[in-house]
Kinemage of the C-alpha trace (Angstrom):
@kinemage 1
@onewidth
@group {chain A} dominant
@subgroup {mainchain}
@vectorlist {calphas} color= white
{ca met a 1} P 0.000 0.000 0.000
{ca thr a 2} L 1.026 3.636 -0.438
{ca asn a 3} L -0.037 5.806 2.466
{ca ser a 4} L 1.404 9.045 3.848
{ca ser a 5} L -0.391 8.653 7.209
{ca thr a 6} L 1.227 5.397 8.270
{ca pro a 7} L 2.605 4.155 11.576
{ca thr a 8} L 6.211 5.155 12.175
{ca gly a 9} L 7.515 1.878 13.595
{ca tyr a 10} L 8.553 -1.077 11.409
{ca asp a 11} L 10.689 -4.164 11.535
{ca val a 12} L 12.709 -2.996 8.507
{ca ala a 13} L 12.984 0.429 6.885
{ca val a 14} L 14.389 0.297 3.347
{ca leu a 15} L 15.705 3.749 2.520
{ca gly a 16} L 15.799 4.224 -1.237
{ca gly a 17} L 13.411 2.775 -3.813
{ca gly a 18} L 15.809 2.136 -6.677
{ca val a 19} L 16.765 -1.221 -8.160
{ca ala a 20} L 18.112 -2.657 -4.899
{ca gly a 21} L 15.377 -1.101 -2.779
{ca cys a 22} L 12.603 -2.681 -4.871
{ca val a 23} L 14.230 -6.095 -4.506
{ca leu a 24} L 14.615 -5.675 -0.750
{ca ala a 25} L 11.054 -4.458 -0.170
{ca ala a 26} L 9.593 -7.339 -2.155
{ca arg a 27} L 11.743 -10.090 -0.649
{ca leu a 28} L 11.661 -8.900 2.963
{ca ser a 29} L 7.882 -8.464 2.939
{ca glu a 30} L 7.340 -12.054 1.780
{ca asp a 31} L 7.219 -12.918 5.487
{ca pro a 32} L 3.780 -11.652 6.608
{ca gly a 33} L 5.087 -11.298 10.153
{ca arg a 34} L 7.729 -8.717 9.121
{ca ser a 35} L 6.606 -5.108 8.606
{ca val a 36} L 8.555 -3.279 5.905
{ca cys a 37} L 8.571 0.391 4.902
{ca leu a 38} L 10.102 1.434 1.566
{ca val a 39} L 11.045 5.124 1.365
{ca glu a 40} L 11.682 6.778 -2.030
{ca ala a 41} L 12.518 10.449 -2.672
{ca gly a 42} L 10.855 10.440 -6.085
{ca pro a 43} L 7.318 9.694 -7.233
{ca asp a 44} L 5.573 6.353 -7.120
{ca his a 45} L 3.259 6.126 -10.114
{ca gly a 46} L 1.502 3.027 -8.849
{ca pro a 47} L 1.108 -0.610 -9.903
{ca arg a 48} L -0.369 -0.033 -13.369
{ca pro a 49} L 2.130 0.698 -16.177
{ca ala a 50} L -0.597 2.654 -17.968
{ca asp a 51} L -0.455 5.253 -15.179
{ca trp a 52} L 3.291 5.882 -15.612
{ca pro a 53} L 4.728 8.681 -17.786
{ca arg a 54} L 5.175 7.681 -21.411
{ca lys a 55} L 8.838 8.725 -21.381
{ca val a 56} L 9.584 6.327 -18.527
{ca leu a 57} L 7.976 3.469 -20.428
{ca asp a 58} L 9.766 4.125 -23.731
{ca ala a 59} L 12.791 1.806 -23.948
{ca arg a 60} L 14.012 3.534 -27.122
{ca ala a 61} L 15.199 6.610 -25.199
{ca leu a 62} L 16.963 7.585 -21.974
{ca pro a 63} L 14.414 9.721 -20.100
{ca arg a 64} L 15.819 12.547 -17.991
{ca asp a 65} L 12.729 14.022 -16.298
{ca asp a 66} L 12.861 11.986 -13.073
{ca val a 67} L 16.409 12.760 -12.000
{ca trp a 68} L 17.923 14.675 -9.080
{ca glu a 69} L 19.487 17.420 -11.196
{ca arg a 70} L 17.723 18.177 -14.475
{ca his a 71} L 20.565 20.227 -15.933
{ca gly a 72} L 23.615 18.800 -14.191
{ca ala a 73} L 26.703 17.337 -15.819
{ca ala a 74} L 26.203 13.954 -17.472
{ca his a 75} L 28.196 12.069 -14.835
{ca arg a 76} L 25.818 13.374 -12.126
{ca ile a 77} L 22.669 11.834 -13.626
{ca arg a 78} L 20.831 9.673 -11.081
{ca ala a 79} L 17.218 8.653 -10.964
{ca arg a 80} L 14.657 10.046 -8.523
{ca ile a 81} L 11.669 7.755 -9.035
{ca leu a 82} L 10.457 4.433 -7.672
{ca gly a 83} L 12.414 1.844 -9.647
{ca gly a 84} L 15.511 4.034 -9.742
{ca ser a 85} L 17.962 3.684 -12.599
{ca ser a 86} L 15.886 0.909 -14.184
{ca cys a 87} L 13.460 3.697 -15.182
{ca ile a 88} L 16.006 5.841 -17.024
{ca asn a 89} L 18.729 3.523 -18.337
{ca gly a 90} L 19.079 1.569 -21.558
{ca ala a 91} L 17.390 -1.555 -20.095
{ca trp a 92} L 20.599 -3.540 -20.744
{ca asn a 93} L 21.681 -6.450 -18.588
{ca thr a 94} L 25.159 -7.943 -18.831
{ca trp a 95} L 27.339 -9.915 -16.403
{ca gly a 96} L 30.933 -9.532 -15.316
{ca ser a 97} L 33.970 -11.791 -15.358
{ca his a 98} L 35.352 -14.328 -12.896
{ca ala a 99} L 38.056 -11.774 -12.084
{ca asp a 100} L 35.336 -9.447 -10.736
{ca his a 101} L 34.113 -12.095 -8.345
{ca ala a 102} L 37.632 -12.838 -7.184
{ca glu a 103} L 37.964 -9.164 -6.198
{ca trp a 104} L 34.611 -9.154 -4.419
{ca thr a 105} L 35.316 -12.431 -2.618
{ca arg a 106} L 38.540 -11.037 -1.195
{ca ala a 107} L 36.536 -8.108 0.182
{ca gly a 108} L 33.285 -9.766 1.264
{ca gly a 109} L 33.757 -13.517 1.504
{ca glu a 110} L 32.588 -16.532 -0.450
{ca arg a 111} L 28.989 -15.354 -0.777
{ca trp a 112} L 30.325 -12.991 -3.493
{ca ser a 113} L 31.871 -15.720 -5.639
{ca ala a 114} L 30.475 -16.410 -9.109
{ca thr a 115} L 29.219 -19.807 -7.959
{ca ala a 116} L 27.477 -18.455 -4.867
{ca leu a 117} L 25.813 -15.601 -6.775
{ca glu a 118} L 24.634 -17.801 -9.631
{ca pro a 119} L 21.185 -18.701 -8.190
{ca tyr a 120} L 20.540 -15.030 -7.422
{ca arg a 121} L 21.547 -14.031 -10.951
{ca leu a 122} L 19.018 -16.490 -12.312
{ca arg a 123} L 16.362 -15.389 -9.828
{ca ala a 124} L 16.793 -11.747 -10.828
{ca met a 125} L 16.693 -12.575 -14.526
{ca glu a 126} L 13.412 -14.420 -14.082
{ca arg a 127} L 11.783 -11.724 -11.950
{ca met a 128} L 12.829 -8.948 -14.355
{ca gly a 129} L 11.594 -10.948 -17.352
{ca leu a 130} L 14.893 -10.549 -19.187
{ca arg a 131} L 14.942 -11.548 -22.840
{ca ala a 132} L 17.418 -11.572 -25.694
{ca val a 133} L 17.389 -8.834 -28.321
{ca pro a 134} L 15.082 -10.093 -31.095
{ca asp a 135} L 16.273 -10.041 -34.689
{ca asp a 136} L 13.730 -7.399 -35.724
{ca glu a 137} L 15.266 -4.902 -33.281
{ca leu a 138} L 18.649 -5.091 -35.006
{ca ser a 139} L 19.227 -2.188 -37.360
{ca val a 140} L 21.407 -2.623 -40.437
{ca trp a 141} L 24.180 -0.991 -38.357
{ca ala a 142} L 23.870 -3.450 -35.459
{ca ser a 143} L 23.686 -6.432 -37.831
{ca ala a 144} L 26.776 -5.224 -39.684
{ca ala a 145} L 28.600 -4.731 -36.383
{ca leu a 146} L 27.841 -8.299 -35.306
{ca leu a 147} L 29.117 -9.645 -38.620
{ca ala a 148} L 32.235 -7.457 -38.493
{ca ala a 149} L 32.969 -8.515 -34.921
{ca arg a 150} L 32.813 -12.179 -35.894
{ca asp a 151} L 35.069 -11.556 -38.889
{ca leu a 152} L 37.577 -9.885 -36.556
{ca gly a 153} L 37.729 -13.020 -34.434
{ca his a 154} L 35.255 -12.240 -31.628
{ca glu a 155} L 33.184 -15.328 -30.836
{ca glu a 156} L 29.517 -14.835 -29.980
{ca val a 157} L 28.846 -15.229 -26.243
{ca asp a 158} L 26.011 -14.936 -23.723
{ca met a 159} L 26.385 -11.387 -22.428
{ca ala a 160} L 24.338 -11.963 -19.259
{ca ala a 161} L 26.286 -14.980 -18.004
{ca pro a 162} L 29.836 -15.773 -16.876
{ca gly a 163} L 32.108 -16.550 -19.807
{ca pro a 164} L 34.953 -15.380 -22.012
{ca pro a 165} L 35.403 -12.184 -24.035
{ca gly a 166} L 33.375 -11.980 -27.235
{ca cys a 167} L 30.520 -10.262 -28.991
{ca gly a 168} L 26.777 -10.540 -28.587
{ca arg a 169} L 23.491 -8.986 -27.624
{ca pro a 170} L 22.587 -7.950 -24.072
{ca leu a 171} L 19.500 -9.200 -22.292
{ca leu a 172} L 16.730 -6.619 -22.034
{ca asn a 173} L 14.142 -5.708 -19.433
{ca ala a 174} L 11.992 -4.360 -22.257
{ca val a 175} L 9.431 -5.850 -24.644
{ca asp a 176} L 8.294 -4.199 -27.883
{ca gly a 177} L 9.691 -0.864 -26.777
{ca leu a 178} L 8.160 -0.988 -23.267
{ca arg a 179} L 10.684 -0.650 -20.450
{ca phe a 180} L 9.881 -3.111 -17.651
{ca asn a 181} L 11.474 -1.474 -14.633
{ca ala a 182} L 12.288 -2.908 -11.203
{ca ala a 183} L 9.169 -1.369 -9.650
{ca phe a 184} L 6.979 -3.295 -12.107
{ca ala a 185} L 8.970 -6.497 -11.612
{ca tyr a 186} L 9.254 -6.524 -7.829
{ca leu a 187} L 6.411 -4.277 -6.649
{ca asp a 188} L 3.619 -5.750 -8.726
{ca pro a 189} L -0.016 -5.496 -7.561
{ca ala a 190} L 0.214 -8.710 -5.514
{ca thr a 191} L 3.285 -7.456 -3.661
{ca arg a 192} L 1.800 -4.016 -3.100
{ca ser a 193} L -1.345 -5.539 -1.605
{ca arg a 194} L 0.588 -7.063 1.302
{ca pro a 195} L -0.657 -5.401 4.510
{ca asn a 196} L 2.863 -5.551 5.980
{ca leu a 197} L 4.396 -3.409 3.187
{ca thr a 198} L 4.225 0.390 3.179
{ca ile a 199} L 5.596 2.419 0.256
{ca leu a 200} L 6.273 6.102 0.841
{ca gly a 201} L 6.844 8.048 -2.370
{ca asp a 202} L 8.080 11.662 -2.530
{ca ala a 203} L 9.770 11.069 0.832
{ca leu a 204} L 13.299 12.447 1.153
{ca val a 205} L 15.659 10.666 3.541
{ca asp a 206} L 17.443 13.307 5.611
{ca arg a 207} L 19.580 11.454 8.172
{ca leu a 208} L 19.664 8.611 10.623
{ca asp a 209} L 19.681 9.140 14.353
{ca ile a 210} L 22.839 7.307 15.407
{ca arg a 211} L 23.806 7.221 19.057
{ca ser a 212} L 26.138 4.959 21.026
{ca gly a 213} L 26.910 2.869 17.969
{ca arg a 214} L 23.312 2.088 17.005
{ca ala a 215} L 20.716 3.466 14.588
{ca his a 216} L 17.638 4.630 16.532
{ca gly a 217} L 15.537 6.286 13.839
{ca val a 218} L 15.542 8.007 10.475
{ca arg a 219} L 14.361 11.519 9.671
{ca val a 220} L 12.338 11.759 6.460
{ca val a 221} L 10.899 14.849 4.771
{ca leu a 222} L 7.357 13.854 3.836
{ca gly a 223} L 4.712 16.281 2.639
{ca gly a 224} L 6.897 19.217 3.591
{ca arg a 225} L 7.358 18.141 7.196
{ca gln a 226} L 9.920 16.126 9.120
{ca val a 227} L 8.798 12.632 10.140
{ca thr a 228} L 10.875 10.211 12.199
{ca leu a 229} L 10.513 6.545 11.307
{ca thr a 230} L 11.774 3.814 13.599
{ca ala a 231} L 12.707 0.236 12.798
{ca asp a 232} L 14.663 -2.675 14.173
{ca thr a 233} L 16.830 -2.644 11.034
{ca tyr a 234} L 17.576 0.183 8.610
{ca val a 235} L 18.800 -0.639 5.096
{ca leu a 236} L 20.289 2.173 3.048
{ca ala a 237} L 19.748 1.755 -0.696
{ca cys a 238} L 20.090 5.337 -1.922
{ca gly a 239} L 22.758 4.498 -4.498
{ca thr a 240} L 26.426 5.258 -4.990
{ca phe a 241} L 25.874 9.020 -4.759
{ca gly a 242} L 22.997 9.110 -2.266
{ca thr a 243} L 23.961 6.514 0.344
{ca pro a 244} L 27.291 8.083 1.394
{ca thr a 245} L 25.685 11.519 1.748
{ca val a 246} L 22.971 10.128 4.048
{ca leu a 247} L 25.652 8.438 6.132
{ca met a 248} L 27.714 11.613 6.360
{ca arg a 249} L 24.706 13.726 7.368
{ca ser a 250} L 24.114 11.068 10.033
{ca gly a 251} L 27.617 11.474 11.489
{ca val a 252} L 29.147 8.408 9.839
{ca gly a 253} L 32.120 9.187 7.638
{ca pro a 254} L 35.455 11.021 7.558
{ca ala a 255} L 35.642 12.939 10.841
{ca ala a 256} L 37.436 15.987 9.446
{ca his a 257} L 34.955 16.393 6.570
{ca leu a 258} L 31.972 16.106 8.916
{ca lys a 259} L 33.462 18.753 11.207
{ca glu a 260} L 33.697 21.145 8.234
{ca his a 261} L 29.902 20.970 7.949
{ca gly a 262} L 29.156 21.152 11.656
{ca ile a 263} L 28.171 17.497 11.901
{ca arg a 264} L 29.053 15.557 15.033
{ca cys a 265} L 31.074 12.466 14.132
{ca glu a 266} L 29.473 9.357 15.620
{ca val a 267} L 31.598 6.815 13.746
{ca asn a 268} L 34.795 7.795 11.927
{ca leu a 269} L 34.735 5.809 8.670
{ca pro a 270} L 37.120 7.446 6.158
{ca gly a 271} L 35.847 5.188 3.358
{ca val a 272} L 32.401 6.785 3.259
{ca gly a 273} L 32.267 8.697 -0.015
{ca ala a 274} L 35.752 7.589 -1.015
{ca asp a 275} L 36.886 5.233 -3.791
{ca leu a 276} L 34.251 6.289 -6.324
{ca ser a 277} L 34.776 4.234 -9.470
{ca asp a 278} L 32.975 4.657 -12.780
{ca gln a 279} L 33.546 3.421 -16.316
{ca pro a 280} L 34.861 6.185 -18.624
{ca gly a 281} L 34.229 6.102 -22.348
{ca val a 282} L 35.152 7.860 -25.569
{ca phe a 283} L 32.827 8.100 -28.570
{ca val a 284} L 34.353 7.966 -32.050
{ca pro a 285} L 31.908 9.627 -34.486
{ca leu a 286} L 31.601 8.394 -38.059
{ca ser a 287} L 29.884 9.893 -41.090
{ca pro a 288} L 26.825 7.834 -42.111
{ca thr a 289} L 26.302 7.115 -45.798
{ca arg a 290} L 23.085 8.103 -47.499
{ca glu a 291} L 22.132 4.446 -47.547
{ca leu a 292} L 22.627 4.058 -43.775
{ca asn a 293} L 20.545 7.155 -43.059
{ca ala a 294} L 17.770 5.814 -45.284
{ca ala a 295} L 17.836 2.393 -43.610
{ca leu a 296} L 17.719 3.969 -40.146
{ca ala a 297} L 14.837 6.247 -41.183
{ca ala a 298} L 12.872 3.234 -42.414
{ca lys a 299} L 13.572 1.403 -39.141
{ca glu a 300} L 12.430 4.423 -37.146
{ca ala a 301} L 9.241 4.715 -39.207
{ca asp a 302} L 8.552 1.081 -38.335
{ca gly a 303} L 9.001 1.860 -34.621
{ca lys a 304} L 11.948 -0.539 -34.330
{ca leu a 305} L 14.959 1.782 -34.260
{ca tyr a 306} L 17.216 1.287 -31.246
{ca val a 307} L 20.506 3.160 -31.034
{ca ser a 308} L 22.437 0.152 -29.721
{ca arg a 309} L 21.629 -3.535 -29.649
{ca met a 310} L 25.024 -5.313 -29.564
{ca leu a 311} L 28.415 -4.964 -27.954
{ca ile a 312} L 31.880 -6.475 -27.871
{ca arg a 313} L 33.649 -7.284 -24.618
{ca ala a 314} L 37.304 -6.979 -25.539
{ca ala a 315} L 40.632 -7.322 -23.772
{ca ser a 316} L 43.632 -5.029 -23.633
{ca ala a 317} L 47.197 -6.127 -22.910
{ca tyr a 318} L 46.586 -5.226 -19.245
{ca cys a 319} L 43.721 -7.703 -18.895
{ca pro a 320} L 43.951 -11.114 -17.156
{ca asp a 321} L 43.600 -14.138 -19.438
{ca gly a 322} L 39.997 -15.143 -20.046
{ca ser a 323} L 38.631 -11.765 -18.968
{ca trp a 324} L 37.937 -8.412 -20.621
{ca asp a 325} L 38.415 -4.788 -19.612
{ca leu a 326} L 36.705 -3.004 -22.528
{ca his a 327} L 33.241 -2.690 -24.022
{ca leu a 328} L 33.099 -1.646 -27.679
{ca leu a 329} L 29.649 -0.267 -28.396
{ca pro a 330} L 28.546 0.528 -31.985
{ca thr a 331} L 25.627 2.973 -32.062
{ca ala a 332} L 23.492 4.536 -34.789
{ca gly a 333} L 20.335 6.563 -34.407
{ca pro a 334} L 19.147 9.868 -32.947
{ca pro a 335} L 21.954 11.569 -30.988
{ca leu a 336} L 21.928 11.232 -27.220
{ca phe a 337} L 22.605 14.944 -26.824
{ca gly a 338} L 21.310 17.589 -29.227
{ca gly a 339} L 19.471 16.895 -32.473
{ca leu a 340} L 19.833 16.456 -36.223
{ca pro a 341} L 17.550 17.285 -39.173
{ca pro a 342} L 14.917 14.677 -40.077
{ca gly a 343} L 16.374 11.704 -41.944
{ca gln a 344} L 19.884 12.217 -40.563
{ca tyr a 345} L 21.401 10.187 -37.747
{ca glu a 346} L 24.483 9.900 -35.590
{ca ala a 347} L 26.701 6.844 -36.035
{ca gly a 348} L 29.894 5.779 -34.335
{ca val a 349} L 31.550 3.403 -31.920
{ca ser a 350} L 32.264 4.019 -28.231
{ca val a 351} L 34.936 2.376 -26.132
{ca phe a 352} L 34.343 2.021 -22.385
{ca leu a 353} L 36.998 1.162 -19.836
{ca met a 354} L 35.326 -1.469 -17.666
{ca lys a 355} L 37.953 -1.919 -14.911
{ca pro a 356} L 39.332 1.543 -14.112
{ca ala a 357} L 42.110 2.134 -11.600
{ca ser a 358} L 41.203 5.813 -11.096
{ca arg a 359} L 39.223 6.719 -7.994
{ca gly a 360} L 37.125 9.783 -7.235
{ca his a 361} L 34.908 10.773 -4.320
{ca val a 362} L 31.500 11.959 -3.141
{ca arg a 363} L 31.376 14.633 -0.449
{ca leu a 364} L 28.843 16.957 1.145
{ca arg a 365} L 28.513 20.527 -0.025
{ca ser a 366} L 26.270 21.224 2.937
{ca ala a 367} L 24.248 19.357 5.566
{ca asp a 368} L 21.034 20.205 3.660
{ca pro a 369} L 19.475 16.952 2.346
{ca ala a 370} L 17.973 18.827 -0.606
{ca gly a 371} L 21.350 20.180 -1.704
{ca pro a 372} L 23.396 18.446 -4.421
{ca pro a 373} L 26.527 16.604 -3.287
{ca glu a 374} L 30.040 17.172 -4.546
{ca ile a 375} L 30.719 14.395 -7.065
{ca ala a 376} L 34.246 14.091 -8.442
{ca pro a 377} L 34.520 11.052 -10.752
{ca ala a 378} L 38.241 11.660 -11.441
{ca leu a 379} L 38.115 9.699 -14.698
{ca leu a 380} L 41.477 8.752 -16.253
{ca thr a 381} L 43.479 10.245 -13.390
{ca asp a 382} L 45.328 7.218 -11.969
{ca pro a 383} L 48.963 8.235 -11.390
{ca asp a 384} L 50.408 5.361 -13.421
{ca gly a 385} L 48.457 6.318 -16.548
{ca arg a 386} L 47.111 2.784 -16.887
{ca asp a 387} L 43.526 3.857 -17.562
{ca ile a 388} L 44.312 6.174 -20.445
{ca ala a 389} L 46.649 3.555 -21.942
{ca ile a 390} L 43.826 0.978 -21.926
{ca val a 391} L 41.411 3.483 -23.485
{ca arg a 392} L 43.951 4.107 -26.272
{ca ser a 393} L 44.175 0.346 -26.813
{ca gly a 394} L 40.397 0.213 -27.059
{ca leu a 395} L 40.314 3.105 -29.515
{ca glu a 396} L 42.695 1.211 -31.793
{ca gln a 397} L 40.228 -1.698 -31.715
{ca val a 398} L 37.387 0.744 -32.432
{ca glu a 399} L 39.217 1.951 -35.540
{ca glu a 400} L 39.666 -1.641 -36.685
{ca leu a 401} L 35.939 -2.305 -36.237
{ca ala a 402} L 34.981 0.967 -37.953
{ca ser a 403} L 37.210 0.105 -40.907
{ca ala a 404} L 35.309 -3.159 -41.331
{ca met a 405} L 32.039 -1.148 -41.457
{ca lys a 406} L 33.185 1.727 -43.675
{ca ser a 407} L 30.656 0.877 -46.385
{ca leu a 408} L 27.985 2.204 -43.986
{ca ala a 409} L 29.840 5.010 -42.210
{ca ala a 410} L 33.178 6.592 -43.033
{ca pro a 411} L 35.855 7.735 -40.573
{ca arg a 412} L 36.075 11.490 -40.168
{ca ala a 413} L 39.127 13.505 -41.119
{ca gly a 414} L 41.650 14.444 -38.474
{ca thr a 415} L 43.911 12.802 -35.946
{ca pro a 416} L 42.749 9.303 -34.983
{ca ala a 417} L 41.312 9.272 -31.467
{ca his a 418} L 43.927 6.862 -30.131
{ca ala a 419} L 46.705 9.295 -31.153
{ca leu a 420} L 45.263 12.396 -29.477
{ca pro a 421} L 47.272 14.105 -26.708
{ca asp a 422} L 46.278 13.090 -23.175
{ca asp a 423} L 44.566 16.398 -22.382
{ca glu a 424} L 42.425 16.310 -25.527
{ca leu a 425} L 41.525 12.669 -25.002
{ca arg a 426} L 40.451 13.417 -21.433
{ca ser a 427} L 38.328 16.315 -22.699
{ca arg a 428} L 36.316 13.846 -24.787
{ca val a 429} L 35.659 11.389 -21.969
{ca gly a 430} L 32.117 10.516 -21.006
{ca thr a 431} L 30.697 7.907 -18.655
{ca tyr a 432} L 28.867 4.576 -18.912
{ca trp a 433} L 26.829 5.586 -15.792
{ca his a 434} L 27.915 2.650 -13.618
{ca pro a 435} L 29.359 4.248 -10.450
{ca val a 436} L 30.246 2.055 -7.452
{ca gly a 437} L 32.505 1.942 -4.419
{ca thr a 438} L 31.598 4.861 -2.146
{ca cys a 439} L 30.645 2.550 0.763
{ca ala a 440} L 32.904 -0.329 -0.189
{ca met a 441} L 32.758 -3.656 1.597
{ca gly a 442} L 35.803 -5.068 3.354
{ca pro a 443} L 36.965 -6.394 6.726
{ca ala a 444} L 36.635 -4.215 9.822
{ca gly a 445} L 40.412 -3.839 9.966
{ca asp a 446} L 40.506 -2.143 6.566
{ca pro a 447} L 40.429 1.632 7.153
{ca arg a 448} L 38.735 2.184 3.755
{ca ala a 449} L 35.976 -0.391 4.318
{ca val a 450} L 32.470 0.797 5.234
{ca val a 451} L 30.466 -2.446 5.359
{ca asp a 452} L 31.136 -6.163 5.707
{ca gly a 453} L 30.195 -8.851 3.194
{ca gln a 454} L 26.559 -8.788 4.363
{ca gly a 455} L 26.254 -5.025 4.059
{ca ala a 456} L 26.419 -4.350 7.815
{ca val a 457} L 27.977 -0.932 8.515
{ca his a 458} L 31.129 -1.185 10.597
{ca gly a 459} L 30.561 0.315 14.037
{ca val a 460} L 26.786 0.862 13.701
{ca ala a 461} L 24.352 -1.798 14.908
{ca gly a 462} L 21.055 -2.152 13.088
{ca leu a 463} L 22.267 -0.482 9.879
{ca arg a 464} L 23.082 -2.032 6.509
{ca val a 465} L 23.839 -0.819 3.018
{ca val a 466} L 22.584 -2.741 -0.015
{ca asp a 467} L 23.260 -1.020 -3.332
{ca ala a 468} L 26.069 -0.467 -5.854
{ca ser a 469} L 27.995 1.682 -3.378
{ca ile a 470} L 29.227 -1.412 -1.505
{ca leu a 471} L 30.956 -2.957 -4.533
{ca pro a 472} L 34.691 -2.363 -4.000
{ca thr a 473} L 35.374 -2.556 -7.724
{ca val a 474} L 33.113 -2.032 -10.709
{ca pro a 475} L 32.322 -5.238 -12.616
{ca ala a 476} L 33.252 -5.622 -16.279
{ca ala a 477} L 29.550 -5.232 -17.031
{ca asn a 478} L 26.556 -2.927 -16.918
{ca thr a 479} L 25.740 -2.817 -13.211
{ca gln a 480} L 21.967 -3.377 -13.199
{ca leu a 481} L 21.999 -7.184 -13.237
{ca pro a 482} L 24.882 -7.522 -10.723
{ca val a 483} L 23.088 -5.148 -8.323
{ca leu a 484} L 19.819 -7.057 -8.721
{ca ala a 485} L 21.608 -10.324 -7.935
{ca ala a 486} L 23.480 -8.815 -4.977
{ca ala a 487} L 20.242 -7.403 -3.557
{ca glu a 488} L 18.563 -10.798 -3.932
{ca met a 489} L 21.454 -12.424 -2.059
{ca leu a 490} L 21.668 -9.819 0.710
{ca ala a 491} L 17.886 -9.778 1.202
{ca glu a 492} L 18.105 -13.481 1.911
{ca ala a 493} L 21.034 -12.900 4.282
{ca leu a 494} L 18.880 -10.412 6.216
{ca thr a 495} L 16.195 -13.029 6.819
{ca thr a 496} L 18.426 -15.883 8.006
């Protein structure tokens, strides 16, 4: 049920209604004896897809209405709506490498191994209704890219399962252009009808009341007034940018930074907001032929034009055997930013660095929960220059792929992207929108660790974090499916 005049005491308060929060609310409320409250800062449009905004439902675009900052920099984009990033992303689901799980296992224990997470991966795939890209959604550009990738020696692989490098199609949480977000999948009418589940939309989490090493309540701005909710267990799921700021406003974080903002430090955890990791990318534009523009226009008129429907997971010389550290993403269609005259389209290939060494941070600008945080992604800034070297390697592979597709789109004049000076290359860097790491898991003895392998916050009883912020390293994948699987696993850990 959704009710703004609800009791304030619950067994579990899930703070954040994004991908992880939807999983947690659904799984934890399966026990009728456990009362659960799900708190989301953005709107809840209800159980019927027909009542949701058309832009949110359209899987052909990346809607930007329900975000925290409408006109912020691209790397700051984060959803503010029930269902979270699953409402505004490309509806792609891919899986990482065994090397990812080795990193996570060292930080959080065996529950993070590929084998242990496998049943939760499958459970999430079933609940989200994931499906392969159908042939009729492949444009002439995507089909040509698949053929070119095979000719260049990339074997076709299952992108949403453990395996080797290769090319293929992602799995989609979308059918016939309709985006099926996590709120639809996990908070369906049957789930919402549970009397032990309360969903509070348009409710901004301010801070937790933390005293003597325990969480005693959470302050929420609801209907313009402050409300304090209490629970036996609080689970933060506000995302890689939101969760650390809630913790810092609550007095959990780097002591010196909290003092700057007049916040009493309850638990000094230097890792809160630190170690931000995101996947940088560079787009190489190409000039579409008249024939490609015509084919794309016909596909769009048929309602079947999708900018991207295949990818290549590729390896640089820095990559462990059997793994990959690059995504090569051919795209063709309406531009993501700006516009073009009717009948003309943008075409090109992007390279994304999947396993960056660079680390940024999230910090408070003020103690005001409505104020935007300081977000410094620090892309391509590692002191050894490893990240920019891998991006250059990927750009060389992009040029090889583009050459194999030159009958559809020609390279543009000028210096090849891989040969650009460092400063110019950095000026072209964008993001894949997969930030992690700002509340990284690790043992209590690690000064940078914020939570343990079950998401329990070090030094604070009754408080857990379950979202992408706890991943100590970003997987070599789009993060939606890994976060869904992790939330499935940690929801079960909370109930046993």
